[in-house]
N, C-alpha and C positions, 0 to 999 in steps of 0.2 A: 347220701342219696339226694339227687337233684329233684326239687319239688316241681311239679307241673303247674302251668299257669291255668287259671280258671276264669271263664268269661260268662256273661249273661247273654243268652241267645233267644230267650222267649219270655214273655210276661203276660199275665192275665189278671183281671181285677173285677171284683164285685164289691162296690163300696157305697157309702152314703152319698157320695157326690158323683157317682157314675158307675155303670155296670160294664165298663170296659176300660182299658188303660188310657186310650186317647181322651175319652170323655172325662175321666177322673182327673187326668193331668191338666186338661184345659180348664176345668173348674177350679183346680188348685191354683193355677197361675192367676186366675181372675178373682180369687178370694171369695168363692161361693161357699156359703155355709150349708151343711147337710142336716142341720138340727131342725126339729119340729115336734109337735105333739106326738106322743106314743100312740101307735095304732095296733101294735101286736096284742094288746090287752087293754082293759079298762083301767087306766091309771088315775082316775079322778080322785081316789082316796089316798093316793101316795103323795108324799112330800115333794118328790120330783116327778113331774108329769111329762117330760120331754126327753128326747134322745136323738142320736144320729142314726136313723134306721136306713137300711137299704130300701130303695123305692122300685116299684114296678118289677118285682121279682116273683115269678110263679113257678114253683118246681115242676108243675105239670107240663110246662112248656119245654122242659128239658129231659124229663124222665117219664116212663110209663107209670101207670097207677100202681102197679105192683112194686116197682123200684122205689117210688116215693114213700111207700109204707116202711121201707127199711132204712130210710135216711132221715136223721135229724136235720134241722135247718142248717146247722153249721157245716155238716158234711155236704149238703146240697150246694152251698156257696163254694166250698172247696173244689168239688168236682167240676162245676161250671168254670171257675177260674183256672183250674188245671187244663181243661179242654182248650180254653183260649190260649194259655201259655204254650201248650204242646203244638197247637196249630200254628201259632206265631213263630215258633222255633223251626218248624218244618222238619223236625227230626223224624217224624213218621213217614216222610216221603223218601227217606234214604233206604234203599232195598238192602243195604248191607248192615243196617243197625243191629247191634247185638243186645237184645233185651236182657240178657243175663248181666249186662254191665250198665244198666240204667236203673237208678233207684228212686225212691220217693220218701221224702222226709217232710211232712206237713204237720205243723204244731197247732195246739189249742191250749189255751190257759185253763179253760173249764171243760169244753167239749159239749156234750148233749144235755145241757141244763134243762131245756124245755121238755125233753123226753123224760128225764128224771122227775121233773115237777109233775108232769101228767100222770106218770105211773104211781107216784107217791099219793097224789090226790085221789086217784081211782081206788087205791087200796084203802085209804082212810074212809071213803064213802061206802066201801063194801067189806069192811073189816069183819063184820059178823058172819059173812058168807064164807070166810076162809080165804087164803091167799090165791089170787089169780092174776097173773101178769102176762103182758104181751110177750110172746116168744122173741120179738125183736128188741125188747127193752135193753138188754145189756149191749148187744152189738150196735144199737143206735146211739147209745149214750157215751161209750168209752172214747177217750180223747185221742186214741191212735187210729180210729177206724177210718178217718178220711184218707190217710195214707194207704190203708188196705184197699179201699174202694178204687182209688186212682190206679194202683198197681194192677188190680184185677181188670180194670177197663182196658189197659194197654198191654197187659202181659209183661210188665217190667219185673224182672226177678232179682234186681240188685238190692242193695241195702234198703230196708223198709222199716220205718218206725215213726213215732211222733215224739216231739219234745214237749215237756211241760215245765215251765219256769215262770208261771204267772205272765206278767206283761212283757217279759223278756223272751217268751217262748219261741216266737218265729225268728228272732235274731239268732237264738241258739240253733234253730233248725238250719238256717242259712250257713252259719259257721260250721256246723257238723257236715253239711253237704260239701262245702268248700274244702274242708280238710280231707274228707274221703276221696274227693276227686284229685286233689294235688298230691296225695299219697299213692295214687294209681289204683285205688280200690274200685273205681267206677269211672265210666266215660262221661256220664251225665246224670244229674239228679234233679228231679222235679221237687221243688222245695218252697216253703212259705208258711202261711198260717191261716186259720179260719176261726171265727167265733160268732155265736148267735146267742147272747145272754140277755137280750132286752125283753125279759119276761118277769113276772112278779118276784120270783126268788132272787134273780140277779139285781133288779132295781131295788127291791126291798133290802137285800143284804148290804149293798153298797151305801144305801141311804142311812141305814142304821149305824154305819161307821162314820157318818158325816163326811163321806168322800165325794158325793155328787153335788154339783151346783143345784140350787133351788130357784133359779131365775126363771120361773114359769111364765112370767109376763113377757119375756124376751128371749126365747130359746136360741135364736140365731146369733145372739151376742153373748151367750152364756159362757162359752169357752173362750177365755181371754187370758192366755198365758202372759206372764210378766207384767200384768196390770195390778195395781193395788187392790182393786175391787174384785179380783178373782175369788171365787167361793167354792171351788171344787171342779172335778172333771165332768164331762158330758159323755155318757156311754155311747159307743158306736158298735157296729157289727159289720160283718162281711168277710171277704177272703181275698188275699193276693198271693199268687203263685208265680215263681220264677223258674226258668230252666237254666241251671248252671251246667257248664260243659267244659271239658278239658279242651284247651285251645287248639291243639293240633287236630283233635277229633272234629271240632267245629269247622276249622279251615278246610279240612279234607272234604267235607261235604258241602262247602260253599255257603255256610251259614252266615247270616248277618250277625254282627256283634254290637250290642248296646254299650257295654262297658266291661271293664275287668274288675273282678273282686280282688282287692289287694291284701286284705288282712282282717282278722277278727280278734277281739279281746274279751276275756271273761273275768269276772271277779265276784266276790260276795261282800256285802256290807258287814255281815256278822254283827248286826246292831239292833234291829227291831223287826217285829212281825210285818208291819205295814209302812213305817216311816223310813225315808232315806236317811243316811247319815247326815247330820246337819252341816258338816264340812265337806260333804261329797267324797269321802275317802274311797268308797267302792267305785264310784264313777271315775275318779282320777285314775285308779288302777286299771280299770277296763279300757279307758282311752289310751293310756300309756302302753298297755299290752297290745292293743290293736296297732298302734303306730310302730312298735317294735316288730310285730309280726309282719307288717307290710314293708319293713325296712324304709320307713319314711320319717321325716322330721315334722314337727308341728307346723313349720312354715309351708309344707307341701299341701296342706288342707285349705281349701277355699270356702267350703260351706259345711256347716254342721246342722243336720236335721235333729233338733234336740228332742228329748223325751217330752219336756214341756207340757205337762198335763193340765195346767191351770189350777194347781193346788197351792195353798199358801206356803207350805214348807218345801215341797219338791222343787219348785221353780228356782228358789233361792239357792239351794244346795247344788243344783246342776250348774248354775252360773259360777258359783265359787270354784267348782271343779274345772270348768272350762278355762277360767282365768289362771288357775294353778298349772294346768297342763300346757296351755298355749302362750302364757306370758304376754308380752307385748303384741304378739301376732294375733291374739284374741280380738284386737281392735281393727285388724285388717281383713278378717274373714267375715262372712255373712252367717247369721244365725236365724233360723225360723222354726216355728212350731206349726206343722200342718194339722195338728190336733185341733187348732182353733177353727178348722173347717170340717174335719172329718169326725171329730170326737175321738174318744179313746177306744180302739178296737181290741183292747185287752191282748189276748194271745196272738191276734193277727196284726197288731199295730206295727211290729218291727218289719214285717214283710211289706206292708203298705208304705212305710217310710223309706225302706230300702228302694222300693220302686220309684218313689219321688226323687230319691238321691241319684239313682241311675239316670232318670230323665233330666235332672239338673246338670249332671255331667255331660250328657249327650247334647243338650241344647244350650248350655251356658246361660241358664235362667234359674234364679233362686225364687221359689214360691214364697208367698208372704205369711206373716203372722197377722191375722185379722183381729178386729175388735178392741184394739188399743186406742184410747182417746187421750188427747192432750189433757194434762192435769191429773191423769190417773197413774201417777208414778209411785212406786214403792221405794222408800228410802233405803231398803236393803238390796236394791238391784242397781247395777251400774249401767245407766242408759247411754253411756258413751260407746257401748258395744252396738254393733249393727244388727238389730233384731229384725230387720226387713219388715217393719210394720206397714200394714195397710195395702201395699202393692208390691208385685213381683219386681225383681231387679235383674237386669241383664248384666252379666259380668263373666269373665273367664272362670270356669269351674274345672280345674284340673283334677281335683279329687274331693270327694264328699265323705263325711263321717256321720254315721247315724247311731244314736244312743237309744237303748231300751232298758228300763229298770222295772223290776217286778217285786210284788209282795214276797217277803222272805229274804229280801236283800240281794236278789239275783240281778246282775248287771251284765249286759252284752252289747258290744260295740262292733259295728261292721264298717269297713272302709271300701268304697268303690272309686275307681279312677278311670280316666280316659284310656281307651284301648289304643295301643301303638304296637304294630307288628315287630 
């Protein structure tokens, strides 16, 4: 069976550095940090009091009051990003579109955490009166519901589900969508991820694990991947949605093509609940699987958007994995962690970084890793690699590889490349 080719024809974004693709990409190229004091709740008593929140977003501007009552914030982000992506793709302008063959796969690592937190708190306050819950509690909270809402909005009857693999979730979603399309099971799939966990339970939970930076005096410089002074990740939120489409279907309707999805690789560390394997064994396997799936050699990759969370252990193991997979070519390609600007969007992070990878391929520009200072080198990291510190770099980007790793040892790697007919 000959596999079909899959391309990206639409993108949408609600992020800490911009509420559309162009703004987010421009800010990423310019090294703009999205970090600042938490505004979603009073964090004054928390050890970490800052995050990368979405700015200037009001669900009432996009949905009527009745609809807002049924949507957790993460699903609001997903629906708005999906609207942008579908509009960008212009697939709805095709009178011959077959909605039975358009699917939706949008991931969330956690889902409606704020809804769960609100309902649990309400029950605790009113426990003596007996159980009384909002009838929208479950359908607002569950991690698959963003996909359901998007499919209902457009009447898309194709494959529909959400993927959950912690911080690898939206890379898993993209790979699932890619595979279904190239196997001929769908003409197009709206895919990506969404997350909104910057609330007491999310911040408190990650803080108790010592996973978050506590650099409260300087939030914008707190996410500093590959610097010796890194002390944990910065939480982010938002949604990025891509429209993946079978190539001939896209060309037949005259769609613009941003890039081609070349391959995807999956693996498990099978090592620890939260820590990556110290030698990066799972990351090695995921990247090698992705290269094999794409029928590409290590030398074909010009840019790696690393997982690069700014944690003491994770950054080191990923660099070990890259050197093992790419050998001498690791010194010829560019590496950057856009989490230094956006923070870590958890289940949405893979989709955001896939979007940045697509834009890097499209424009031949590698976005930077910010917040690294001279003299802040870790003896366990090889700084002869090109980490693209401080400012973006123009260079030919034939193909880009994007890594996402999640609690539980989940690893997912996506490769995108320049589209050639």
